[in-house]
CHARMM-style PDB file with segment names, atoms N, HN, CA, C and O in Angstrom:
ATOM      1  N   MET     1     109.203  79.863  96.909  1.00  0.00      PROA
ATOM      2  CA  MET     1     108.203  79.121  96.177  1.00  0.00      PROA
ATOM      3  C   MET     1     107.275  80.106  95.466  1.00  0.00      PROA
ATOM      4  O   MET     1     106.758  81.036  96.086  1.00  0.00      PROA
ATOM      5  N   ALA     2     107.072  79.906  94.201  1.00  0.00      PROA
ATOM      6  HN  ALA     2     107.492  79.151  93.698  1.00  0.00      PROA
ATOM      7  CA  ALA     2     106.157  80.736  93.424  1.00  0.00      PROA
ATOM      8  C   ALA     2     104.792  80.064  93.367  1.00  0.00      PROA
ATOM      9  O   ALA     2     104.693  78.847  93.215  1.00  0.00      PROA
ATOM     10  N   ILE     3     103.759  80.859  93.488  1.00  0.00      PROA
ATOM     11  HN  ILE     3     103.840  81.848  93.612  1.00  0.00      PROA
ATOM     12  CA  ILE     3     102.394  80.346  93.418  1.00  0.00      PROA
ATOM     13  C   ILE     3     101.928  80.436  91.975  1.00  0.00      PROA
ATOM     14  O   ILE     3     102.125  81.460  91.320  1.00  0.00      PROA
ATOM     15  N   ASN     4     101.313  79.374  91.478  1.00  0.00      PROA
ATOM     16  HN  ASN     4     101.154  78.543  92.010  1.00  0.00      PROA
ATOM     17  CA  ASN     4     100.755  79.369  90.133  1.00  0.00      PROA
ATOM     18  C   ASN     4      99.349  79.966  90.202  1.00  0.00      PROA
ATOM     19  O   ASN     4      98.406  79.293  90.618  1.00  0.00      PROA
ATOM     20  N   TRP     5      99.213  81.203  89.801  1.00  0.00      PROA
ATOM     21  HN  TRP     5      99.979  81.749  89.463  1.00  0.00      PROA
ATOM     22  CA  TRP     5      97.934  81.899  89.892  1.00  0.00      PROA
ATOM     23  C   TRP     5      97.013  81.588  88.715  1.00  0.00      PROA
ATOM     24  O   TRP     5      95.868  82.039  88.707  1.00  0.00      PROA
ATOM     25  N   ASN     6      97.471  80.843  87.739  1.00  0.00      PROA
ATOM     26  HN  ASN     6      98.401  80.476  87.745  1.00  0.00      PROA
ATOM     27  CA  ASN     6      96.659  80.586  86.545  1.00  0.00      PROA
ATOM     28  C   ASN     6      95.332  79.907  86.851  1.00  0.00      PROA
ATOM     29  O   ASN     6      94.372  80.073  86.099  1.00  0.00      PROA
ATOM     30  N   GLN     7      95.257  79.149  87.931  1.00  0.00      PROA
ATOM     31  HN  GLN     7      96.037  79.014  88.543  1.00  0.00      PROA
ATOM     32  CA  GLN     7      94.033  78.428  88.270  1.00  0.00      PROA
ATOM     33  C   GLN     7      93.112  79.209  89.208  1.00  0.00      PROA
ATOM     34  O   GLN     7      92.060  78.700  89.594  1.00  0.00      PROA
ATOM     35  N   CYS     8      93.478  80.407  89.574  1.00  0.00      PROA
ATOM     36  HN  CYS     8      94.333  80.821  89.261  1.00  0.00      PROA
ATOM     37  CA  CYS     8      92.663  81.226  90.482  1.00  0.00      PROA
ATOM     38  C   CYS     8      91.817  82.184  89.648  1.00  0.00      PROA
ATOM     39  O   CYS     8      92.351  83.087  89.005  1.00  0.00      PROA
ATOM     40  N   GLU     9      90.504  81.991  89.657  1.00  0.00      PROA
ATOM     41  HN  GLU     9      90.069  81.257  90.180  1.00  0.00      PROA
ATOM     42  CA  GLU     9      89.627  82.785  88.797  1.00  0.00      PROA
ATOM     43  C   GLU     9      89.475  84.243  89.245  1.00  0.00      PROA
ATOM     44  O   GLU     9      88.941  85.061  88.497  1.00  0.00      PROA
ATOM     45  N   SER    10      89.928  84.571  90.431  1.00  0.00      PROA
ATOM     46  HN  SER    10      90.362  83.907  91.039  1.00  0.00      PROA
ATOM     47  CA  SER    10      89.794  85.944  90.939  1.00  0.00      PROA
ATOM     48  C   SER    10      90.914  86.868  90.488  1.00  0.00      PROA
ATOM     49  O   SER    10      90.877  88.066  90.771  1.00  0.00      PROA
ATOM     50  N   VAL    11      91.907  86.332  89.794  1.00  0.00      PROA
ATOM     51  HN  VAL    11      91.938  85.360  89.565  1.00  0.00      PROA
ATOM     52  CA  VAL    11      93.041  87.154  89.376  1.00  0.00      PROA
ATOM     53  C   VAL    11      93.304  87.005  87.883  1.00  0.00      PROA
ATOM     54  O   VAL    11      92.877  86.044  87.243  1.00  0.00      PROA
ATOM     55  N   THR    12      94.006  87.968  87.365  1.00  0.00      PROA
ATOM     56  HN  THR    12      94.354  88.749  87.885  1.00  0.00      PROA
ATOM     57  CA  THR    12      94.382  87.940  85.955  1.00  0.00      PROA
ATOM     58  C   THR    12      95.651  88.764  85.785  1.00  0.00      PROA
ATOM     59  O   THR    12      96.060  89.496  86.686  1.00  0.00      PROA
ATOM     60  N   ARG    13      96.253  88.635  84.637  1.00  0.00      PROA
ATOM     61  HN  ARG    13      95.921  88.040  83.905  1.00  0.00      PROA
ATOM     62  CA  ARG    13      97.367  89.527  84.327  1.00  0.00      PROA
ATOM     63  C   ARG    13      97.417  89.778  82.837  1.00  0.00      PROA
ATOM     64  O   ARG    13      97.046  88.940  82.015  1.00  0.00      PROA
ATOM     65  N   ASP    14      97.888  90.960  82.530  1.00  0.00      PROA
ATOM     66  HN  ASP    14      98.190  91.641  83.197  1.00  0.00      PROA
ATOM     67  CA  ASP    14      97.950  91.436  81.160  1.00  0.00      PROA
ATOM     68  C   ASP    14      99.190  92.328  81.082  1.00  0.00      PROA
ATOM     69  O   ASP    14      99.369  93.208  81.924  1.00  0.00      PROA
ATOM     70  N   PRO    15     100.042  92.113  80.088  1.00  0.00      PROA
ATOM     71  CA  PRO    15     101.251  92.933  79.984  1.00  0.00      PROA
ATOM     72  C   PRO    15     100.959  94.440  79.947  1.00  0.00      PROA
ATOM     73  O   PRO    15     101.823  95.246  80.294  1.00  0.00      PROA
ATOM     74  N   ALA    16      99.753  94.819  79.529  1.00  0.00      PROA
ATOM     75  HN  ALA    16      99.052  94.164  79.246  1.00  0.00      PROA
ATOM     76  CA  ALA    16      99.401  96.234  79.434  1.00  0.00      PROA
ATOM     77  C   ALA    16      98.880  96.813  80.754  1.00  0.00      PROA
ATOM     78  O   ALA    16      98.642  98.017  80.853  1.00  0.00      PROA
ATOM     79  N   VAL    17      98.703  95.961  81.759  1.00  0.00      PROA
ATOM     80  HN  VAL    17      98.896  94.983  81.677  1.00  0.00      PROA
ATOM     81  CA  VAL    17      98.189  96.414  83.053  1.00  0.00      PROA
ATOM     82  C   VAL    17      99.249  96.178  84.120  1.00  0.00      PROA
ATOM     83  O   VAL    17      99.618  95.035  84.392  1.00  0.00      PROA
ATOM     84  N   LEU    18      99.736  97.248  84.718  1.00  0.00      PROA
ATOM     85  HN  LEU    18      99.437  98.176  84.497  1.00  0.00      PROA
ATOM     86  CA  LEU    18     100.759  97.171  85.779  1.00  0.00      PROA
ATOM     87  C   LEU    18     101.942  96.294  85.386  1.00  0.00      PROA
ATOM     88  O   LEU    18     102.442  95.506  86.189  1.00  0.00      PROA
ATOM     89  N   SER    19     102.369  96.441  84.172  1.00  0.00      PROA
ATOM     90  HN  SER    19     101.963  97.081  83.520  1.00  0.00      PROA
ATOM     91  CA  SER    19     103.538  95.702  83.652  1.00  0.00      PROA
ATOM     92  C   SER    19     103.391  94.192  83.770  1.00  0.00      PROA
ATOM     93  O   SER    19     104.383  93.478  83.918  1.00  0.00      PROA
ATOM     94  N   GLY    20     102.163  93.708  83.706  1.00  0.00      PROA
ATOM     95  HN  GLY    20     101.357  94.288  83.587  1.00  0.00      PROA
ATOM     96  CA  GLY    20     101.932  92.266  83.739  1.00  0.00      PROA
ATOM     97  C   GLY    20     101.849  91.661  85.124  1.00  0.00      PROA
ATOM     98  O   GLY    20     101.853  90.437  85.257  1.00  0.00      PROA
ATOM     99  N   ALA    21     101.774  92.483  86.158  1.00  0.00      PROA
ATOM    100  HN  ALA    21     101.771  93.477  86.050  1.00  0.00      PROA
ATOM    101  CA  ALA    21     101.626  91.953  87.523  1.00  0.00      PROA
ATOM    102  C   ALA    21     100.250  91.306  87.665  1.00  0.00      PROA
ATOM    103  O   ALA    21      99.296  91.701  86.993  1.00  0.00      PROA
ATOM    104  N   TRP    22     100.157  90.311  88.545  1.00  0.00      PROA
ATOM    105  HN  TRP    22     100.932  89.991  89.091  1.00  0.00      PROA
ATOM    106  CA  TRP    22      98.863  89.704  88.840  1.00  0.00      PROA
ATOM    107  C   TRP    22      98.001  90.732  89.557  1.00  0.00      PROA
ATOM    108  O   TRP    22      98.431  91.342  90.535  1.00  0.00      PROA
ATOM    109  N   VAL    23      96.777  90.920  89.061  1.00  0.00      PROA
ATOM    110  HN  VAL    23      96.428  90.424  88.266  1.00  0.00      PROA
ATOM    111  CA  VAL    23      95.832  91.862  89.662  1.00  0.00      PROA
ATOM    112  C   VAL    23      94.512  91.150  89.905  1.00  0.00      PROA
ATOM    113  O   VAL    23      94.228  90.113  89.306  1.00  0.00      PROA
ATOM    114  N   PHE    24      93.711  91.725  90.794  1.00  0.00      PROA
ATOM    115  HN  PHE    24      93.942  92.568  91.281  1.00  0.00      PROA
ATOM    116  CA  PHE    24      92.368  91.197  90.996  1.00  0.00      PROA
ATOM    117  C   PHE    24      91.572  91.458  89.726  1.00  0.00      PROA
ATOM    118  O   PHE    24      91.604  92.560  89.178  1.00  0.00      PROA
ATOM    119  N   ARG    25      90.859  90.437  89.264  1.00  0.00      PROA
ATOM    120  HN  ARG    25      90.833  89.542  89.709  1.00  0.00      PROA
ATOM    121  CA  ARG    25      90.106  90.532  88.016  1.00  0.00      PROA
ATOM    122  C   ARG    25      89.157  91.735  88.052  1.00  0.00      PROA
ATOM    123  O   ARG    25      88.449  91.953  89.035  1.00  0.00      PROA
ATOM    124  N   GLY    26      89.157  92.502  86.973  1.00  0.00      PROA
ATOM    125  HN  GLY    26      89.732  92.325  86.174  1.00  0.00      PROA
ATOM    126  CA  GLY    26      88.289  93.666  86.857  1.00  0.00      PROA
ATOM    127  C   GLY    26      88.829  94.913  87.537  1.00  0.00      PROA
ATOM    128  O   GLY    26      88.136  95.927  87.622  1.00  0.00      PROA
ATOM    129  N   THR    27      90.078  94.841  88.027  1.00  0.00      PROA
ATOM    130  HN  THR    27      90.641  94.017  87.959  1.00  0.00      PROA
ATOM    131  CA  THR    27      90.685  95.987  88.714  1.00  0.00      PROA
ATOM    132  C   THR    27      92.114  96.179  88.224  1.00  0.00      PROA
ATOM    133  O   THR    27      92.611  95.437  87.377  1.00  0.00      PROA
ATOM    134  N   ARG    28      92.750  97.188  88.778  1.00  0.00      PROA
ATOM    135  HN  ARG    28      92.346  97.791  89.466  1.00  0.00      PROA
ATOM    136  CA  ARG    28      94.188  97.384  88.591  1.00  0.00      PROA
ATOM    137  C   ARG    28      94.893  97.208  89.934  1.00  0.00      PROA
ATOM    138  O   ARG    28      96.016  97.679  90.117  1.00  0.00      PROA
ATOM    139  N   VAL    29      94.239  96.536  90.864  1.00  0.00      PROA
ATOM    140  HN  VAL    29      93.327  96.153  90.716  1.00  0.00      PROA
ATOM    141  CA  VAL    29      94.784  96.333  92.212  1.00  0.00      PROA
ATOM    142  C   VAL    29      95.661  95.088  92.203  1.00  0.00      PROA
ATOM    143  O   VAL    29      95.168  93.993  91.935  1.00  0.00      PROA
ATOM    144  N   PRO    30      96.951  95.234  92.490  1.00  0.00      PROA
ATOM    145  CA  PRO    30      97.834  94.069  92.471  1.00  0.00      PROA
ATOM    146  C   PRO    30      97.526  93.095  93.609  1.00  0.00      PROA
ATOM    147  O   PRO    30      97.242  93.508  94.734  1.00  0.00      PROA
ATOM    148  N   VAL    31      97.586  91.821  93.307  1.00  0.00      PROA
ATOM    149  HN  VAL    31      97.817  91.485  92.393  1.00  0.00      PROA
ATOM    150  CA  VAL    31      97.370  90.770  94.301  1.00  0.00      PROA
ATOM    151  C   VAL    31      98.371  90.926  95.441  1.00  0.00      PROA
ATOM    152  O   VAL    31      98.034  90.708  96.605  1.00  0.00      PROA
ATOM    153  N   ARG    32      99.581  91.297  95.108  1.00  0.00      PROA
ATOM    154  HN  ARG    32      99.855  91.473  94.162  1.00  0.00      PROA
ATOM    155  CA  ARG    32     100.637  91.476  96.113  1.00  0.00      PROA
ATOM    156  C   ARG    32     100.188  92.436  97.219  1.00  0.00      PROA
ATOM    157  O   ARG    32     100.589  92.285  98.373  1.00  0.00      PROA
ATOM    158  N   SER    33      99.361  93.417  96.868  1.00  0.00      PROA
ATOM    159  HN  SER    33      99.035  93.540  95.931  1.00  0.00      PROA
ATOM    160  CA  SER    33      98.941  94.406  97.866  1.00  0.00      PROA
ATOM    161  C   SER    33      98.151  93.778  99.007  1.00  0.00      PROA
ATOM    162  O   SER    33      98.221  94.254 100.140  1.00  0.00      PROA
ATOM    163  N   LEU    34      97.409  92.724  98.726  1.00  0.00      PROA
ATOM    164  HN  LEU    34      97.352  92.337  97.805  1.00  0.00      PROA
ATOM    165  CA  LEU    34      96.666  92.037  99.791  1.00  0.00      PROA
ATOM    166  C   LEU    34      97.638  91.452 100.802  1.00  0.00      PROA
ATOM    167  O   LEU    34      97.480  91.648 102.007  1.00  0.00      PROA
ATOM    168  N   PHE    35      98.634  90.740 100.320  1.00  0.00      PROA
ATOM    169  HN  PHE    35      98.763  90.581  99.341  1.00  0.00      PROA
ATOM    170  CA  PHE    35      99.603  90.105 101.215  1.00  0.00      PROA
ATOM    171  C   PHE    35     100.435  91.142 101.966  1.00  0.00      PROA
ATOM    172  O   PHE    35     100.717  90.972 103.152  1.00  0.00      PROA
ATOM    173  N   GLU    36     100.825  92.207 101.285  1.00  0.00      PROA
ATOM    174  HN  GLU    36     100.596  92.345 100.321  1.00  0.00      PROA
ATOM    175  CA  GLU    36     101.612  93.256 101.942  1.00  0.00      PROA
ATOM    176  C   GLU    36     100.821  93.922 103.063  1.00  0.00      PROA
ATOM    177  O   GLU    36     101.359  94.172 104.142  1.00  0.00      PROA
ATOM    178  N   ASN    37      99.554  94.207 102.811  1.00  0.00      PROA
ATOM    179  HN  ASN    37      99.117  94.004 101.935  1.00  0.00      PROA
ATOM    180  CA  ASN    37      98.732  94.847 103.833  1.00  0.00      PROA
ATOM    181  C   ASN    37      98.462  93.918 105.005  1.00  0.00      PROA
ATOM    182  O   ASN    37      98.493  94.355 106.156  1.00  0.00      PROA
ATOM    183  N   LEU    38      98.198  92.649 104.736  1.00  0.00      PROA
ATOM    184  HN  LEU    38      98.173  92.294 103.802  1.00  0.00      PROA
ATOM    185  CA  LEU    38      97.992  91.695 105.829  1.00  0.00      PROA
ATOM    186  C   LEU    38      99.268  91.544 106.648  1.00  0.00      PROA
ATOM    187  O   LEU    38      99.222  91.476 107.876  1.00  0.00      PROA
ATOM    188  N   GLU    39     100.397  91.492 105.969  1.00  0.00      PROA
ATOM    189  HN  GLU    39     100.435  91.547 104.971  1.00  0.00      PROA
ATOM    190  CA  GLU    39     101.682  91.382 106.653  1.00  0.00      PROA
ATOM    191  C   GLU    39     101.933  92.592 107.562  1.00  0.00      PROA
ATOM    192  O   GLU    39     102.545  92.465 108.622  1.00  0.00      PROA
ATOM    193  N   ASP    40     101.459  93.749 107.139  1.00  0.00      PROA
ATOM    194  HN  ASP    40     100.962  93.852 106.277  1.00  0.00      PROA
ATOM    195  CA  ASP    40     101.630  94.968 107.930  1.00  0.00      PROA
ATOM    196  C   ASP    40     100.601  95.095 109.053  1.00  0.00      PROA
ATOM    197  O   ASP    40     100.611  96.078 109.795  1.00  0.00      PROA
ATOM    198  N   GLY    41      99.715  94.109 109.181  1.00  0.00      PROA
ATOM    199  HN  GLY    41      99.707  93.311 108.579  1.00  0.00      PROA
ATOM    200  CA  GLY    41      98.764  94.099 110.285  1.00  0.00      PROA
ATOM    201  C   GLY    41      97.350  94.524 109.943  1.00  0.00      PROA
ATOM    202  O   GLY    41      96.500  94.596 110.831  1.00  0.00      PROA
ATOM    203  N   ALA    42      97.079  94.805 108.686  1.00  0.00      PROA
ATOM    204  HN  ALA    42      97.769  94.747 107.965  1.00  0.00      PROA
ATOM    205  CA  ALA    42      95.727  95.199 108.285  1.00  0.00      PROA
ATOM    206  C   ALA    42      94.787  94.000 108.366  1.00  0.00      PROA
ATOM    207  O   ALA    42      95.211  92.851 108.246  1.00  0.00      PROA
ATOM    208  N   THR    43      93.525  94.283 108.567  1.00  0.00      PROA
ATOM    209  HN  THR    43      93.180  95.217 108.665  1.00  0.00      PROA
ATOM    210  CA  THR    43      92.507  93.235 108.523  1.00  0.00      PROA
ATOM    211  C   THR    43      91.956  93.159 107.102  1.00  0.00      PROA
ATOM    212  O   THR    43      92.160  94.066 106.295  1.00  0.00      PROA
ATOM    213  N   ILE    44      91.269  92.084 106.815  1.00  0.00      PROA
ATOM    214  HN  ILE    44      91.104  91.347 107.471  1.00  0.00      PROA
ATOM    215  CA  ILE    44      90.623  91.955 105.499  1.00  0.00      PROA
ATOM    216  C   ILE    44      89.599  93.077 105.328  1.00  0.00      PROA
ATOM    217  O   ILE    44      89.503  93.677 104.258  1.00  0.00      PROA
ATOM    218  N   ASP    45      88.837  93.357 106.382  1.00  0.00      PROA
ATOM    219  HN  ASP    45      88.915  92.869 107.252  1.00  0.00      PROA
ATOM    220  CA  ASP    45      87.831  94.417 106.287  1.00  0.00      PROA
ATOM    221  C   ASP    45      88.469  95.763 105.944  1.00  0.00      PROA
ATOM    222  O   ASP    45      87.946  96.503 105.111  1.00  0.00      PROA
ATOM    223  N   ALA    46      89.586  96.078 106.576  1.00  0.00      PROA
ATOM    224  HN  ALA    46      90.011  95.477 107.253  1.00  0.00      PROA
ATOM    225  CA  ALA    46      90.272  97.338 106.272  1.00  0.00      PROA
ATOM    226  C   ALA    46      90.757  97.336 104.827  1.00  0.00      PROA
ATOM    227  O   ALA    46      90.594  98.326 104.114  1.00  0.00      PROA
ATOM    228  N   TYR    47      91.347  96.236 104.396  1.00  0.00      PROA
ATOM    229  HN  TYR    47      91.480  95.432 104.975  1.00  0.00      PROA
ATOM    230  CA  TYR    47      91.840  96.136 103.021  1.00  0.00      PROA
ATOM    231  C   TYR    47      90.706  96.381 102.027  1.00  0.00      PROA
ATOM    232  O   TYR    47      90.871  97.133 101.066  1.00  0.00      PROA
ATOM    233  N   LEU    48      89.568  95.753 102.257  1.00  0.00      PROA
ATOM    234  HN  LEU    48      89.434  95.142 103.038  1.00  0.00      PROA
ATOM    235  CA  LEU    48      88.435  95.905 101.347  1.00  0.00      PROA
ATOM    236  C   LEU    48      87.901  97.333 101.353  1.00  0.00      PROA
ATOM    237  O   LEU    48      87.387  97.809 100.341  1.00  0.00      PROA
ATOM    238  N   GLU    49      88.019  98.007 102.476  1.00  0.00      PROA
ATOM    239  HN  GLU    49      88.437  97.620 103.298  1.00  0.00      PROA
ATOM    240  CA  GLU    49      87.617  99.411 102.545  1.00  0.00      PROA
ATOM    241  C   GLU    49      88.585 100.278 101.743  1.00  0.00      PROA
ATOM    242  O   GLU    49      88.163 101.202 101.049  1.00  0.00      PROA
ATOM    243  N   TRP    50      89.871  99.984 101.836  1.00  0.00      PROA
ATOM    244  HN  TRP    50      90.214  99.232 102.401  1.00  0.00      PROA
ATOM    245  CA  TRP    50      90.893 100.755 101.122  1.00  0.00      PROA
ATOM    246  C   TRP    50      90.885 100.486  99.622  1.00  0.00      PROA
ATOM    247  O   TRP    50      91.240 101.357  98.828  1.00  0.00      PROA
ATOM    248  N   PHE    51      90.478  99.273  99.236  1.00  0.00      PROA
ATOM    249  HN  PHE    51      90.190  98.566  99.882  1.00  0.00      PROA
ATOM    250  CA  PHE    51      90.453  98.874  97.821  1.00  0.00      PROA
ATOM    251  C   PHE    51      89.045  98.392  97.473  1.00  0.00      PROA
ATOM    252  O   PHE    51      88.825  97.190  97.324  1.00  0.00      PROA
ATOM    253  N   PRO    52      88.083  99.324  97.341  1.00  0.00      PROA
ATOM    254  CA  PRO    52      86.679  98.940  97.149  1.00  0.00      PROA
ATOM    255  C   PRO    52      86.397  98.167  95.860  1.00  0.00      PROA
ATOM    256  O   PRO    52      85.335  97.557  95.737  1.00  0.00      PROA
ATOM    257  N   GLY    53      87.311  98.180  94.910  1.00  0.00      PROA
ATOM    258  HN  GLY    53      88.174  98.676  95.010  1.00  0.00      PROA
ATOM    259  CA  GLY    53      87.116  97.406  93.691  1.00  0.00      PROA
ATOM    260  C   GLY    53      87.312  95.912  93.885  1.00  0.00      PROA
ATOM    261  O   GLY    53      86.905  95.113  93.042  1.00  0.00      PROA
ATOM    262  N   VAL    54      87.932  95.536  94.991  1.00  0.00      PROA
ATOM    263  HN  VAL    54      88.263  96.185  95.676  1.00  0.00      PROA
ATOM    264  CA  VAL    54      88.179  94.126  95.302  1.00  0.00      PROA
ATOM    265  C   VAL    54      87.031  93.624  96.170  1.00  0.00      PROA
ATOM    266  O   VAL    54      86.697  94.240  97.182  1.00  0.00      PROA
ATOM    267  N   SER    55      86.433  92.511  95.774  1.00  0.00      PROA
ATOM    268  HN  SER    55      86.705  92.011  94.952  1.00  0.00      PROA
ATOM    269  CA  SER    55      85.335  91.947  96.568  1.00  0.00      PROA
ATOM    270  C   SER    55      85.879  91.021  97.653  1.00  0.00      PROA
ATOM    271  O   SER    55      87.002  90.526  97.561  1.00  0.00      PROA
ATOM    272  N   ARG    56      85.071  90.802  98.668  1.00  0.00      PROA
ATOM    273  HN  ARG    56      84.159  91.205  98.743  1.00  0.00      PROA
ATOM    274  CA  ARG    56      85.454  89.863  99.726  1.00  0.00      PROA
ATOM    275  C   ARG    56      85.687  88.476  99.126  1.00  0.00      PROA
ATOM    276  O   ARG    56      86.628  87.782  99.510  1.00  0.00      PROA
ATOM    277  N   THR    57      84.839  88.079  98.196  1.00  0.00      PROA
ATOM    278  HN  THR    57      84.075  88.644  97.884  1.00  0.00      PROA
ATOM    279  CA  THR    57      84.991  86.770  97.553  1.00  0.00      PROA
ATOM    280  C   THR    57      86.345  86.667  96.863  1.00  0.00      PROA
ATOM    281  O   THR    57      87.028  85.650  96.988  1.00  0.00      PROA
ATOM    282  N   GLN    58      86.736  87.702  96.143  1.00  0.00      PROA
ATOM    283  HN  GLN    58      86.181  88.528  96.041  1.00  0.00      PROA
ATOM    284  CA  GLN    58      88.035  87.682  95.464  1.00  0.00      PROA
ATOM    285  C   GLN    58      89.174  87.554  96.468  1.00  0.00      PROA
ATOM    286  O   GLN    58      90.076  86.736  96.283  1.00  0.00      PROA
ATOM    287  N   ALA    59      89.139  88.354  97.525  1.00  0.00      PROA
ATOM    288  HN  ALA    59      88.406  89.018  97.675  1.00  0.00      PROA
ATOM    289  CA  ALA    59      90.208  88.308  98.523  1.00  0.00      PROA
ATOM    290  C   ALA    59      90.276  86.928  99.169  1.00  0.00      PROA
ATOM    291  O   ALA    59      91.364  86.382  99.354  1.00  0.00      PROA
ATOM    292  N   GLU    60      89.127  86.365  99.511  1.00  0.00      PROA
ATOM    293  HN  GLU    60      88.244  86.809  99.360  1.00  0.00      PROA
ATOM    294  CA  GLU    60      89.108  85.044 100.137  1.00  0.00      PROA
ATOM    295  C   GLU    60      89.614  83.972  99.181  1.00  0.00      PROA
ATOM    296  O   GLU    60      90.352  83.077  99.591  1.00  0.00      PROA
ATOM    297  N   GLN    61      89.222  84.054  97.900  1.00  0.00      PROA
ATOM    298  HN  GLN    61      88.622  84.781  97.567  1.00  0.00      PROA
ATOM    299  CA  GLN    61      89.698  83.065  96.930  1.00  0.00      PROA
ATOM    300  C   GLN    61      91.209  83.138  96.758  1.00  0.00      PROA
ATOM    301  O   GLN    61      91.867  82.106  96.625  1.00  0.00      PROA
ATOM    302  N   VAL    62      91.760  84.335  96.761  1.00  0.00      PROA
ATOM    303  HN  VAL    62      91.226  85.173  96.869  1.00  0.00      PROA
ATOM    304  CA  VAL    62      93.211  84.494  96.638  1.00  0.00      PROA
ATOM    305  C   VAL    62      93.908  83.861  97.837  1.00  0.00      PROA
ATOM    306  O   VAL    62      94.895  83.142  97.673  1.00  0.00      PROA
ATOM    307  N   LEU    63      93.407  84.120  99.029  1.00  0.00      PROA
ATOM    308  HN  LEU    63      92.606  84.703  99.162  1.00  0.00      PROA
ATOM    309  CA  LEU    63      94.018  83.542 100.230  1.00  0.00      PROA
ATOM    310  C   LEU    63      93.879  82.020 100.240  1.00  0.00      PROA
ATOM    311  O   LEU    63      94.820  81.314 100.602  1.00  0.00      PROA
ATOM    312  N   GLU    64      92.711  81.515  99.843  1.00  0.00      PROA
ATOM    313  HN  GLU    64      91.947  82.089  99.549  1.00  0.00      PROA
ATOM    314  CA  GLU    64      92.510  80.064  99.779  1.00  0.00      PROA
ATOM    315  C   GLU    64      93.436  79.428  98.750  1.00  0.00      PROA
ATOM    316  O   GLU    64      93.994  78.357  98.990  1.00  0.00      PROA
ATOM    317  N   HSD    65      93.599  80.081  97.611  1.00  0.00      PROA
ATOM    318  HN  HSD    65      93.146  80.951  97.416  1.00  0.00      PROA
ATOM    319  CA  HSD    65      94.486  79.552  96.567  1.00  0.00      PROA
ATOM    320  C   HSD    65      95.930  79.510  97.061  1.00  0.00      PROA
ATOM    321  O   HSD    65      96.641  78.529  96.844  1.00  0.00      PROA
ATOM    322  N   ALA    66      96.351  80.574  97.719  1.00  0.00      PROA
ATOM    323  HN  ALA    66      95.774  81.372  97.895  1.00  0.00      PROA
ATOM    324  CA  ALA    66      97.720  80.613  98.250  1.00  0.00      PROA
ATOM    325  C   ALA    66      97.913  79.527  99.302  1.00  0.00      PROA
ATOM    326  O   ALA    66      98.944  78.854  99.317  1.00  0.00      PROA
ATOM    327  N   ALA    67      96.931  79.352 100.180  1.00  0.00      PROA
ATOM    328  HN  ALA    67      96.094  79.899 100.168  1.00  0.00      PROA
ATOM    329  CA  ALA    67      97.034  78.325 101.223  1.00  0.00      PROA
ATOM    330  C   ALA    67      97.074  76.933 100.605  1.00  0.00      PROA
ATOM    331  O   ALA    67      97.852  76.085 101.042  1.00  0.00      PROA
ATOM    332  N   ALA    68      96.244  76.692  99.594  1.00  0.00      PROA
ATOM    333  HN  ALA    68      95.612  77.381  99.240  1.00  0.00      PROA
ATOM    334  CA  ALA    68      96.222  75.382  98.943  1.00  0.00      PROA
ATOM    335  C   ALA    68      97.550  75.085  98.265  1.00  0.00      PROA
ATOM    336  O   ALA    68      97.977  73.931  98.221  1.00  0.00      PROA
ATOM    337  N   SER    69      98.203  76.104  97.741  1.00  0.00      PROA
ATOM    338  HN  SER    69      97.856  77.041  97.777  1.00  0.00      PROA
ATOM    339  CA  SER    69      99.478  75.880  97.056  1.00  0.00      PROA
ATOM    340  C   SER    69     100.560  75.417  98.024  1.00  0.00      PROA
ATOM    341  O   SER    69     101.539  74.795  97.611  1.00  0.00      PROA
ATOM    342  N   LEU    70     100.389  75.716  99.300  1.00  0.00      PROA
ATOM    343  HN  LEU    70      99.594  76.221  99.635  1.00  0.00      PROA
ATOM    344  CA  LEU    70     101.374  75.283 100.296  1.00  0.00      PROA
ATOM    345  C   LEU    70     101.339  73.778 100.521  1.00  0.00      PROA
ATOM    346  O   LEU    70     102.325  73.189 100.963  1.00  0.00      PROA
ATOM    347  N   SER    71     100.201  73.154 100.216  1.00  0.00      PROA
ATOM    348  HN  SER    71      99.399  73.632  99.857  1.00  0.00      PROA
ATOM    349  CA  SER    71     100.092  71.714 100.437  1.00  0.00      PROA
ATOM    350  C   SER    71     100.374  70.901  99.177  1.00  0.00      PROA
ATOM    351  O   SER    71     100.333  69.671  99.211  1.00  0.00      PROA
ATOM    352  N   GLU    72     100.659  71.578  98.070  1.00  0.00      PROA
ATOM    353  HN  GLU    72     100.692  72.577  98.042  1.00  0.00      PROA
ATOM    354  CA  GLU    72     100.988  70.867  96.832  1.00  0.00      PROA
ATOM    355  C   GLU    72     102.409  70.328  96.912  1.00  0.00      PROA
ATOM    356  O   GLU    72     103.298  70.989  97.447  1.00  0.00      PROA
ATOM    357  N   PRO    73     102.624  69.129  96.380  1.00  0.00      PROA
ATOM    358  CA  PRO    73     103.987  68.589  96.383  1.00  0.00      PROA
ATOM    359  C   PRO    73     104.917  69.447  95.528  1.00  0.00      PROA
ATOM    360  O   PRO    73     104.507  70.012  94.514  1.00  0.00      PROA
ATOM    361  N   ALA    74     106.138  69.529  95.944  1.00  0.00      PROA
ATOM    362  HN  ALA    74     106.471  69.069  96.767  1.00  0.00      PROA
ATOM    363  CA  ALA    74     107.135  70.300  95.198  1.00  0.00      PROA
ATOM    364  C   ALA    74     107.433  69.623  93.870  1.00  0.00      PROA
ATOM    365  O   ALA    74     107.498  68.396  93.782  1.00  0.00      PROA
ATOM    366  N   ALA    75     107.611  70.432  92.847  1.00  0.00      PROA
ATOM    367  HN  ALA    75     107.558  71.428  92.918  1.00  0.00      PROA
ATOM    368  CA  ALA    75     107.980  69.891  91.533  1.00  0.00      PROA
ATOM    369  C   ALA    75     109.433  69.442  91.579  1.00  0.00      PROA
ATOM    370  O   ALA    75     110.287  70.101  92.173  1.00  0.00      PROA
ATOM    371  N   SER    76     109.691  68.313  90.943  1.00  0.00      PROA
ATOM    372  HN  SER    76     108.997  67.778  90.462  1.00  0.00      PROA
ATOM    373  CA  SER    76     111.084  67.835  90.934  1.00  0.00      PROA
ATOM    374  C   SER    76     111.664  67.852  89.557  1.00  0.00      PROA
ATOM    375  OT1 SER    76     112.823  67.482  89.370  1.00  0.00      PROA
TER     376      SER     76
END
């Protein structure tokens, strides 16, 4: 399932930045890095320390957006 990030104000993408990958707005930090680090056992606090350009609000909005997308009905 792909998440539609267009409605999440904390992220953006531009073909000239990281080959068009979704990044946290105002940074070059890929959104994928949050999920990869959490999957590897990192805490949000550790992630924010490692990527100081990402705010707690941005990280929380990304997680909330991803969680909300799980409850959306599947497109047919």
